[in-house]
N, C-alpha and C positions, 0 to 999 in steps of 0.2 A: 253592335259596335266592336265588341271583343273579337268576334269572328273576323271582322274586316281587318283588324290589327294583326291577327295571327296570319291571315293570308298575305298581308303586305310584308311581314317579316320573312315568311317563307320565300316569297318572290325575291326579296332583297338578297337573301342568302344564296339563292340560285344564280342571280346575276353576278354576285361577287365570286362565286365558284367558277362561272364561265369566264369572267374577266381574268381570274388567276390562271386558268388553263390557256387563255389566249394571250397572256402577257408576253411582251416582246422578249425574245431570247437574250438580246443585249442587256435588257433591264435585269433579267434573272442572273446573268453573269456578274453584273455590277453588284447585286445584292450578295451573291456568294463571295465575291472579292472583299466586300466590306466586312462580312462576317469573319472571313479568314484573317483579315488584317487586325480586327478587334481581338480575336483569339491569340494571334501572334504577339500583339502588344501586351496582353495580359500575361502571357508566358514570360515575355522579356522582363516585365515588372517584377514578377515573382522570382525569376532567376536572379535578377539584380539584387533583390532583397535578401535572398539566401546567400549570395556571394558576399554582400556587405556584412551580414550577420556573422558568417563564418570567418571572415577576415578579421573582424574586431572582437570576436568572442575570446574571453580569457578563461583559462582552466587552472585549477589549483591542485589536482590530483591525477592519478593515472591508474589503469588496470592492465595487467599483463594477460593478454587473451590466450596466447599459445606459446610454447617453447619447444625447441628441439635441441638435444644435447650435441655439443661440439666434440667430435672424437679425433679430429685431425691434429697435426703438430702445431706448436705455438706460433710458428711463422706464417700461418695461413692468413690471407687477407680477403676481405669481401668488398665488392662494389655492387651498386644497384644498376641493373640493366633492363630497361623496359618492364619494370615491375617484378623482376626476378633477381636472384642473387647469383653473381658470378664469383666463384671461389677459386683462389689460385695460391700456389706455393711453389717451392723449388722442384716438386715432383710431378706437377700436373695441374689441370684446371677442370672445373665442372660448373654446370648451370643447374640451379635448383630453385624451388619456390621457398616461401618463408616457413613452410611447415616441414621442410626437409625432404620433399619429394625430388629425386634427382632426375633431370631430363637426359643428361649425357655427361660423360667424363672423357678426358683426353690426357694421356700421360706424356711427359717430356722431362728432360733433365736440364735445370738451370741453376746457377749459383746465386744470382741476385735478380729475380724476376721483377720487372716494372710493367705497368699497363697504361694503355690509353684507350678511350672509348669514344665512338662517334655513332649516335643512335644505338642500334643493336649490334654494331660491329666492334670487336675488341682485338687489340694486339697485345700479346705478352712477349716481352723482349728480355734477354739476359744482359743486364747492364754490366759492362766490362767484359762481356762475352761476345759471341758472334751469331747467335741464333734468335729467331723470332717465330712465333706461331700466331696465325690470324684466325679468329673465330667469328661466327654470327650466332643467331638464335638456334640454328640447327646443328651446330658443332664446328669442327675444324674446316676452314676454307683453304688454308695452304700454309706453307712454311717458307721462310727466307733464311738463307745462310750468307753472312757477310764475310768479307776478307779482313776487315778491321774491327776494332772494338767498338761496341755500341755505347754511346753516351746518352742520347735522348731519342725518343721515337714518338710518332704521331700518325694516326690512321684516319682515312676518310670512310664515308658510309659504304663505298663500293669495295673497301678492303685494300686500296692502294696505301702504301706506307712510306712516309718520309722519315729519314733517320740521320742523326749526327753521328759520324764515325771518326774515331781518333786513332791515328797510327803513331809511330815513334816520333816522326818529325812533321807530320801534316794532319790536317783535318778535312773531312769530306762531308758534303750534303748529298746523300743518295736517295733515289726514289724508286720503289719497287712495286710491281703489281702483286695481287694476292697469291700468285703461284710462285713467286720468287724471282721472276725475270726483272732485270734492271731496266728501268724506263729512262732514267737520266742520272748523271753524276756530276758533281761540281767540286773541284778542289778549292779550298779556301786558304788564304794566307793571312798572317797576323796583321800585316800592314794594309792589305787590300783583298777583300772587303773587311777583314777582321776575324776575330774568333767568334764562332757561333755560340750564343748562349741559350737560345730556345728556338723552337720551330712550331708551326701550326699548319694544318692542311684544311683547305675548304671542303665542304661536304661532298662536292662532286669530284674532288680529287684533281682538279686542274690547276689550282693555285697553291703554292707553298709560301708561307710567310716566315721569314728568318730574321732574328735579331742578332746583329753582329756588334762586337765591341773592339775598338782599336784606339791607339794613342795618336793624337793629332796635335803637333806643336807642344808636347808635354801635357796635353789635356785629354782626359778620357772622353771619348766620343762614341755614340751608338748610332748604328745604321739599321733601319728596318727596311728590308727588301722584299718584293713580291715577284716570285718566279711563276710565269704562266706557261703551262705545257699544252695549252690549247691553241686555237688559231691566232689569238691576239699576241702570243709570245713568239711565234715562229720566226719573225724577222728581227727580233730584238737580241742584243748581245747578251749571251747567257740566259736568254728567256726572261730577263728582268724587265717588267713593264712599269714599275714605279718604285720609288725608294725615298726615305726621309732620314735626315741626319739630326741628331740631338746632342749638342755640345755640353760637356760636363755632366752627362747623364748616363746611367746604366739602365738597360732594358732587360730585366731578368725573365720576363714572362710574356708570351704571345698566345692568343686564343682566338678561335672563330666562334662567334655567338650564334650565327645562323648562316644561311647560304651566301649572304652578301655583306655581313657585318663582322669586323674583326677588331681586336683590341690589343694594344701594346701597353703593358703595365710598366711604367717607369719608376725609378726611385723617387721621383718628385711629382708623381701623378699618373695620368694615363691619357692615351690618344685613341680615338675611335676612327676607323676607316670604313668607307662605304664603296661598294662596287664589286660586281661578279667577275669582270674581266680586267679592269685597271683600277685597283683600289685607290681612293683619294682620302686624305685625312680630312674628316668632317668635324671633329671635336678634339679640343686640347684642354684638359683640366689639370690645374696645378694644385698640389697638396704641399703645404709648408712643413708638415710633420714627417717623421721617419715612419714609413709604412711597414707594418708587421704582418698583415694578412690581406689577401684579396679573395673575392668570391664573385660569382656571376651566373647568369642564365641568359636566355634570349632577350629579356627585357630589362635586366638589372645589372648594374656594375657596383660592387661593394668594396670599400676600403676600410681597414681598421688600423689605427695607430695608437701608441701609448698616450695615456692621459696623465698629466703631471699632478692632478688633484689627489688628495689623500684618500678619498672615499671611492673614487672611480678609477678602474685600472686602464680602461680603453675608451676610445671614441670611435664610433662607427658612422660612416657616411655612405648613403646609397643614392646612386644616380640612375636616370634612364639613359638610353643609348644616344640621346641628343645632348647629354651633358648637364641636364637639369637636375639639381639636387632634390631627391624625394623626401629624405629626412636625415637628421643628424641626431645621434643618441649616445650618451655616456653609458658605459657598461661597467658593472662590478663583477661580471662573470669571468673567471679564469678558465680559458678553454685550450684544448689541444687540437681540435678540429673544428672547422667552420666551412659551410657550403650553402649554396642555394639548392633547395630540394622541393620539387613540386610546388613552386610558387611561394615558399616560405624560407626563412633563414634559420638553419639549425646549427647549434653549437654544442660541444660536449667536451668533458674531461673524464677522468676515470671514475668519477662518482656522481656526476651531475649532467643534466641535459637542459637545453634552453631553446625555445622556439619564438621567433619574431616574425611579424608580418612585414610586407614590403612598404607599409606605411609607418613602421616603427612601433607597433603595438607589441608589448611583451605578452605573448599568448600563454606561455608556460615557462616556468623555471623551477626545477626541483631536483632533489637527490633520488638516486635509484638504489633501492634496497637489495635487489636480487644478485648483485655482484659487480665486479669492475667493468666499466663501459669501455669498449674499444671503438665503436662507431654507432652512428645514429642517423637515420634519414627517413623522410616521409614516403609512404607507399600508397596512400589513398586519403579520402576525406577523414580527417581526424585519426588516421592510423599511421603508425610509425614502426619501422623495423629497428630493433636494437640488437647490436652485436655485443654480447657479454663475453667474459673470459672463458666461460665453460658452456655457454648456450647461445642460441639465436632465438629472439622472441618477437612477437607482435604486440605493440603497446597502443592502447587507446587513451587519449586524454579525456578528462571529465571534470 
């Protein structure tokens, strides 16, 4: 009987093996697809868990991992560009990593350098002067020389630059390619369309957003205009494809969040506009308090205003680009700088740094013992660059 059972088992195994070899190719593909989807789902679950844990984890101390000594003059400024440090002052600019390794340097002479960044493209302009230099990750792309004094400047990813210029009696909005050639120019008047307060350029360089201010019937009025230098603007007067007026309001700041989303920060709130060719206002959020600071990234729009309470100095409100409030939080932190940095909100003053998540969790708030803080921003998971008065460091929260 035992021999019979053994023979029966061996035959069953052989039949199963033959069936597996002869299985329908479609059935095998279905099984592989199911296994792949299960693995993908598991990875997504793990990834979501890590993201939620990291977003809500709170830290109470830090460790300084590495530092490099600052040897440049006191006026040198730093900004983060694609994971590296762009350093600039009146004598030139350089790109280096956080440990002090220099990729390139570029000398120039400016009295009051200001910068704007789009992706890995940077423009340094001499505010009150007439020169600009455009850079990317590989170094200098080109130079621009203007005939009038530079007030504000904005750069696209391709290196095209929009600039507000001011002469003795007039103001201009000019647009240049990275090599310094003039693409377009537009003289502005105080009465029509007004005095330009700020500009922003789309990532592709086709659209310029300008906030004007003028007086209409004794009342301050703002006008947000979009100039399209592509196909959509060819047959429009002065290339203007859309514009919006705001009575009794000042618009001091305009920004592009991504390729098709832009924001005008008003003194009574903000407006969001959507569209790559003809931007349309999609969101209008009103803020009753006097705004003291703004910050933003591709997904978040932040407002800070003073709080009348005794214990809390400020109130912060963060919205998504559809105008939905993500959180509101009272703050006791006195700050000199605030920004969105790699998906978190970072604040700093000369002795203290603070990190908040975009859901309002206070991830870290503490004093820095190594020296006076000049700037602070995120460079990786739980890693931050800190610019001190005499050194540049990498800081890990713990």
